[in-house]
C-alpha positions in Angstrom: -4.5 -28.3 -38.9 -3.3 -31.2 -36.7 -0.7 -29.3 -34.7 -1.4 -29.3 -31.0 -0.8 -26.3 -28.9 1.1 -27.3 -25.8 -0.6 -26.5 -22.6 1.5 -24.1 -20.6 1.3 -24.5 -16.8 1.2 -21.1 -15.1 1.6 -20.7 -11.3 0.6 -17.4 -9.9 1.9 -16.0 -6.6 -0.6 -15.1 -4.0 -0.3 -11.3 -4.7 -0.9 -12.0 -8.4 -4.0 -14.1 -7.7 -5.2 -11.4 -5.3 -4.7 -8.7 -8.0 -6.6 -10.8 -10.6 -9.4 -11.3 -8.1 -9.4 -7.6 -7.3 -9.6 -6.7 -11.0 -12.5 -9.1 -11.6 -14.3 -7.6 -8.6 -13.7 -4.1 -9.9 -11.8 -3.0 -6.9 -10.2 0.5 -7.2 -6.8 0.2 -8.8 -3.6 2.2 -8.0 -2.0 4.1 -11.0 1.2 2.0 -10.6 1.1 -1.6 -9.5 4.1 -3.8 -10.2 2.1 -7.0 -9.7 -0.5 -5.9 -12.2 2.3 -5.1 -14.7 3.4 -8.7 -14.3 -0.1 -9.9 -15.1 -0.1 -7.6 -18.2 3.1 -9.1 -19.5 1.5 -12.6 -19.0 -1.4 -11.4 -21.1 -4.0 -11.9 -18.4 -5.0 -8.3 -17.9 -5.6 -5.4 -20.3 -6.1 -1.7 -19.7 -9.3 -0.2 -21.2 -9.1 3.6 -20.8 -8.8 4.3 -17.1 -10.2 0.8 -16.2 -8.5 -2.6 -16.1 -10.2 -5.7 -17.4 -9.3 -9.4 -17.5 -8.7 -11.0 -20.9 -10.5 -14.3 -21.6 -7.3 -16.1 -20.7 -7.2 -14.1 -17.4 -10.8 -15.2 -16.6 -9.9 -18.8 -17.4 -6.9 -18.6 -15.1 -8.9 -17.0 -12.3 -11.5 -19.7 -12.5 -8.8 -22.4 -12.4 -6.9 -20.8 -9.5 -10.1 -20.5 -7.5 -10.5 -24.3 -7.6 -9.0 -25.4 -4.3 -8.1 -28.9 -5.5 -6.0 -27.3 -8.3 -3.5 -25.8 -5.8 -2.8 -22.8 -7.9 -1.4 -24.4 -11.0 -3.5 -24.4 -14.2 -3.1 -24.9 -17.9 -3.6 -22.1 -20.4 
C-alpha cells in the first residue's frame, strides 16, 4: 500500500465555520439550515437522532480553522 492520498484543501466561509463551532459547542440548531446542509455534503457533520455531531474530519477541520496563522485553509 504505497499509494498516497492527496491532501485536499478546504476553505470554509465564515458562516460555515460559525456553524461548525456552534455544533461543537452544542448550540441549539434550527430544523432547516442551508449552511449546515453544505457541511453535511462535505462530510464534516452528521445527524444523530435529533442532535448534530461533528465527524472526526469535522473536528480536524475545526481545529485547523481555529488556528489564526492558518487563515482558514486546511488540509483534510
